[in-house]
C-alpha positions in Angstrom: 0.0 0.0 0.0 1.6 3.3 -1.1 2.1 6.0 1.6 2.2 9.8 1.1 6.0 9.4 1.2 5.9 7.2 -1.9 3.9 10.0 -3.6 6.6 12.5 -2.5 9.3 10.1 -3.9 7.4 9.9 -7.2 7.1 13.7 -7.3 10.9 14.1 -6.8 11.7 11.6 -9.5 9.3 13.4 -11.9 11.0 16.7 -11.1 14.4 15.1 -11.7 13.4 13.3 -14.9 15.8 15.4 -17.0 18.8 14.3 -14.9 20.7 11.8 -17.0 21.6 8.5 -15.3 19.3 9.0 -12.3 18.4 6.0 -10.2 16.6 5.6 -6.9 17.3 2.8 -4.3 15.6 2.0 -1.0 17.8 2.6 2.0 17.5 3.2 5.8 13.8 3.8 5.7 14.0 6.2 2.8 15.6 6.3 -0.7 19.0 7.1 -2.0 19.4 9.1 -5.3 22.2 8.3 -7.6 23.5 9.7 -10.8 25.2 6.7 -12.4 27.2 5.4 -9.4 27.4 8.7 -7.5 25.2 8.9 -4.4 24.0 12.5 -4.1 20.6 12.7 -2.6 18.3 11.3 0.1 14.5 11.1 0.2 13.4 10.5 3.8 10.0 11.1 5.5 8.7 13.4 2.8 11.8 15.5 2.6 14.6 15.8 0.0 18.3 16.2 0.9 21.3 16.8 -1.4 25.0 16.4 -0.8 26.7 19.7 0.0 30.2 21.0 -0.2 31.9 24.1 1.3 31.0 25.9 -1.9 27.3 24.9 -2.0 26.3 24.7 1.7 25.6 28.5 2.0 22.7 28.4 -0.5 21.0 25.9 1.9 21.9 27.5 5.2 20.9 31.0 3.9 17.4 29.6 3.4 17.3 28.1 6.9 17.7 24.5 5.7 19.0 21.9 8.1 21.3 18.9 7.8 19.8 15.4 7.4 18.9 13.8 10.8 17.7 10.2 10.3 17.3 9.9 14.1 17.8 12.0 17.3 21.4 10.6 17.7 22.7 11.0 14.1 23.2 14.0 11.9 24.7 13.8 8.4 26.1 17.3 7.9 27.2 16.5 4.3 23.5 16.4 3.3 21.1 19.3 3.6 17.4 19.6 3.0 16.4 21.2 -0.4 14.3 24.3 0.0 10.7 24.0 -1.2 11.0 26.7 -3.8 13.9 24.8 -5.4 12.0 21.5 -5.1 9.1 23.0 -7.0 11.3 24.5 -9.8 12.2 21.6 -12.0 15.0 23.4 -13.8 16.7 24.7 -10.7 16.2 21.3 -8.9 18.0 19.5 -11.8 20.8 22.0 -11.6 21.2 21.6 -7.9 21.1 17.8 -8.2 23.7 17.8 -11.0 26.0 20.0 -8.8 25.5 17.6 -5.9 26.3 14.6 -8.0 29.6 16.1 -9.3 31.1 16.2 -5.8 
């Protein structure tokens, strides 16, 4: 039975349809996003996170986005939540995804 999180995953995959080599695999209660063999994104509990670098992290933190926390004891500071305005803008989302996958 699909959940609302599956609907969110489908939405993200539709938004990223123009990203060549995109695959999605189930992992730790969510889904990992890959471009070819490069792991660059996480879909978890209705939120999307992309891998960040010292060069790209500012665009996330300036919009108040937080790092990925799969549970109360763990924080992955190399992945930050994608802002909703970017998520809803297909072209910008594909650009951010491609940059994350190039790290």
